[in-house]
C-alpha positions in Angstrom: 21.3 -44.7 -64.5 18.6 -42.1 -65.9 17.4 -39.1 -64.5 14.0 -38.5 -62.6 12.8 -37.5 -66.3 13.8 -40.8 -67.9 16.7 -39.0 -70.0 20.0 -40.8 -69.8 22.6 -38.2 -68.1 25.1 -36.5 -70.2 28.2 -38.1 -71.2 31.6 -36.6 -72.4 32.5 -33.3 -71.4 29.2 -32.2 -69.9 29.6 -35.1 -67.3 31.9 -33.6 -64.4 32.5 -37.1 -63.2 34.3 -38.1 -66.5 36.6 -34.9 -66.7 39.8 -36.4 -65.0 39.6 -39.5 -67.5 39.3 -36.9 -70.5 42.1 -35.0 -69.2 44.2 -38.0 -68.7 43.0 -39.2 -72.2 43.7 -35.7 -74.0 47.2 -35.7 -72.3 48.3 -39.1 -73.3 47.0 -38.7 -76.9 49.4 -36.5 -77.8 52.3 -38.0 -79.9 55.2 -39.3 -78.5 53.8 -39.1 -74.8 53.2 -42.3 -73.7 56.3 -43.5 -75.7 58.3 -41.2 -73.3 56.7 -42.7 -70.3 57.7 -46.2 -72.1 61.1 -45.3 -72.0 61.4 -43.6 -68.9 59.6 -46.3 -67.0 62.2 -48.6 -66.4 64.7 -46.2 -65.2 65.4 -42.3 -65.4 67.6 -40.9 -68.9 68.9 -38.1 -69.8 67.5 -35.8 -72.6 70.4 -37.2 -75.4 70.0 -40.7 -74.3 66.1 -40.5 -74.5 66.1 -38.5 -77.7 68.2 -41.3 -79.0 65.6 -43.8 -77.8 62.5 -41.7 -79.1 63.8 -42.4 -83.3 61.6 -40.1 -85.0 60.8 -37.7 -82.4 62.4 -34.7 -82.7 64.4 -32.5 -80.1 62.1 -29.8 -80.2 58.7 -32.3 -79.9 60.5 -34.1 -77.1 61.2 -30.8 -75.3 58.0 -30.0 -75.2 56.7 -33.8 -74.2 58.6 -33.1 -71.4 57.8 -29.7 -70.3 54.1 -31.0 -70.4 54.8 -34.0 -68.5 56.9 -32.6 -65.9 53.8 -29.7 -65.7 51.1 -32.7 -64.9 53.5 -34.1 -62.4 54.5 -37.2 -64.1 58.1 -36.8 -64.8 60.8 -34.5 -63.0 64.1 -33.1 -64.1 66.4 -33.9 -61.6 69.5 -32.0 -60.6 71.5 -34.4 -62.6 69.7 -33.6 -65.8 68.3 -36.4 -66.1 64.3 -37.2 -66.5 62.4 -39.9 -64.0 58.8 -40.7 -63.3 57.4 -39.0 -60.0 55.4 -41.5 -57.6 52.1 -40.5 -60.0 54.2 -41.0 -63.2 54.8 -44.8 -61.7 51.6 -45.3 -60.8 50.5 -44.4 -64.2 53.3 -46.6 -65.6 51.4 -49.5 -63.5 48.2 -48.7 -64.6 49.3 -48.8 -68.1 51.4 -52.3 -67.8 48.1 -54.2 -68.8 47.8 -52.2 -71.9 51.5 -53.0 -72.6 50.6 -56.7 -71.8 47.8 -56.8 -74.1 49.2 -55.0 -77.1 51.7 -58.2 -77.3 49.1 -60.7 -77.6 47.1 -58.4 -80.1 50.3 -58.0 -82.2 50.6 -61.8 -82.3 47.3 -62.0 -84.2 47.4 -61.9 -87.9 46.5 -58.6 -88.8 46.8 -57.4 -85.1 49.9 -54.9 -85.7 49.7 -51.9 -88.1 52.3 -51.6 -90.6 54.5 -48.3 -90.7 
C-alpha cells in the first residue's frame, strides 16, 4: 500500500506492525532456542536430560536459553525442577510444526540438507 505521497510505507523496525514478528525472530534466531522448544514439545524435561539431548550445547548456554524462554513466557520451570512449555509455548510449537514438516521434504531433496 502506498501513502498519499505515493511512497511505500517503511518496512522493518520502522514499521510498528512488524515489531511482534521481529521480536519473535530475534528470540528464536538465537542459537539453540528452537532446539530447546523442539526437545520440550513432546514432554517436559529436567535440565540434565535436556542437556544430554542438546548435544553440543554447553550447560551455561542452555541455562541462558532456558532463562530467556522463561522470560518470554514460553516455558516454565515446575516445582519438580522440569521445564515445560506454557500455553504460549505450545501455541508457538504448533505454529512451528509446518516448518518442521517442510524441513523433512527439504532434507530429502538432493543438496537440501546442509552438512555439518
